[in-house]
Steps between C-alpha positions, in 0.01 A plus 500: 500500500867583614635422852488878562131520399430211733690670782304825442166330495592293806614804692158684448298208626753419788514853635123486545518195728814628672331827578195314629708311754696806628182712525323228700799484745465887533154464615587247749776738626243786531289290732799501736608843464462769211879584553565135419301530175721798405803262571365241260443785244875530482527122411219545235680788339835329503348173358265657240727763368625306199741223419480255212327219726744260336525278809124423531482466109778227523280315760176540299617398173721211628170365649338520170789338332475206725130451415334707778164644417392703824597821357319715767657296786848518368482855436393544868773278626762692286448782722718332755815558276421866443440566884817324555671733258359802697644340830830457343520845320394680820774350698752517212456872481573521869816304461605713195397823678300587180270789451329396194321183373337500168550882465308567831611525881584172661283367782725630773494860334109465466485424879706811581228700321253320714695603811442867385133446433439354836685781673733267685809608683835303527726348257324535159751283309492225757119490490502476121756204502324311795153519337633399169638183669156426646338584155739258339419222755124560439548457120681168582201386716263596216707307247457177706140569554440546123650167430346310780141615409529383149245221405719220365538133597630476867800291391614761239438791728706348771789440262470853366500649857819307586664629179402852575682485841790368326504796258506741791765296682735476194432864406603611852830309443554663174449840656754419760727364247461840310592691821806303553610553146458872531683520824782265375814578297526152403219401271522274205255415223357199677403713797301729267346203318390350820326805619334539161372138528360559839329831454412593143468142361322358792238754584467655163458198281580151649251561788217636309518251219525212751214622697270516216612155375438342848158652528422345160610154617814490278721192519866509622635507147321824410610650833857415446489655137344815639758530777780476238319746276463740782854486613627580148243768437524645853892539450439669174234735653735616781783552257272735309390660826864559594563666155199718554630573855817633334399644166127595564367846562311621808174477311569151358585334824277708735784589734840688478699381198818476724330301774672155423852662489437711810389187677811323385299209348711206380367405169644305205584844346713570812667151510567492125641854493724438805637199329604694191676781676852449566657530857664827549311652200379855573151414373465222749616711784244771400228234443542354856520851638161615356289174498286474814638831611424780251161657436611717229336450165827579308652205686209273394546625140865407517430149630232443235748596232766276641263204507431566138857559396610159649224319315318392822160635407474310175648190667230480767221602249594193296518276810149601591384425151653155505331426835171597344556271206590207735190578710270472199659176395445354851140600507440295170578188693194538729213433264314815596207617310269795406531870587704417804803364310468774249537755769790326676690475165411849370572687818848344520631717219348809647692446837834602345353760255300703762613859582328514847 
């Protein structure tokens, strides 16, 4: 069975237990107020609408790779990282002022429709944004609850809960760092790499694989190996994400294809291109005039072509592949076993080949 097959099989089983959790919360909400149940409906729609479930899969298979055998319990515990994902995405969409997520309306746009359904009066947009913030906060609470309720040895669970808080803390720093990068004209490669390490690497891979390992009772050596693996692979993942953000279509990325450029997101593509453009060069002046400022698709196409012409696209693709090879080599040092290590090894290659 390939890692993709493992992921597909995991996703089917995982979404059953994830759905059970959210629906149980909706019943609790209904006891307080039917309108509150409708509020949780938005969170359910947002959380269950798709996604690869890669973060809970990393947690689950890392647990198995470290010798864990409570498959049902680790799958339940893994709901924590997916609910954390919902929390972060709901707030991220507010920060980015996005209308779409995974091809459907973002939470704040869904709450604007709820405003209409309820026949409310006042500022519709403000209602949508405010309730989306609350909804994201609720997802954060549910994430902690899902982990806290897991049935594992108390010592392991305490360590996992501490790490979970660290993941959120460092991700918040990474977000702030990204905002500083977007708003600053003086950003270098180290600034971009630091943000990647604190956001994509930490909460996408390092955090989930470390949580799984801790709940399995892994020793410090294995935890160190997984952290190094996660940093390499998480950086490669974000490089590919940034490539998709620049070169993907609306359908592939589930949001407008020009969103990264409109936002002015500082990526390795941006930094490397800027280095290769000569001061005073007409193309450099035009690039700085449109990046982060233009919404025109023809400007996006021009920037895409420039990135290709200067060899940046192939350069960063090769860098991502190198990081994946290094991550796999590091993983071999941990003495991991079974289907868990098969997944962690196999999925690494997919991370830089994926189209969505």
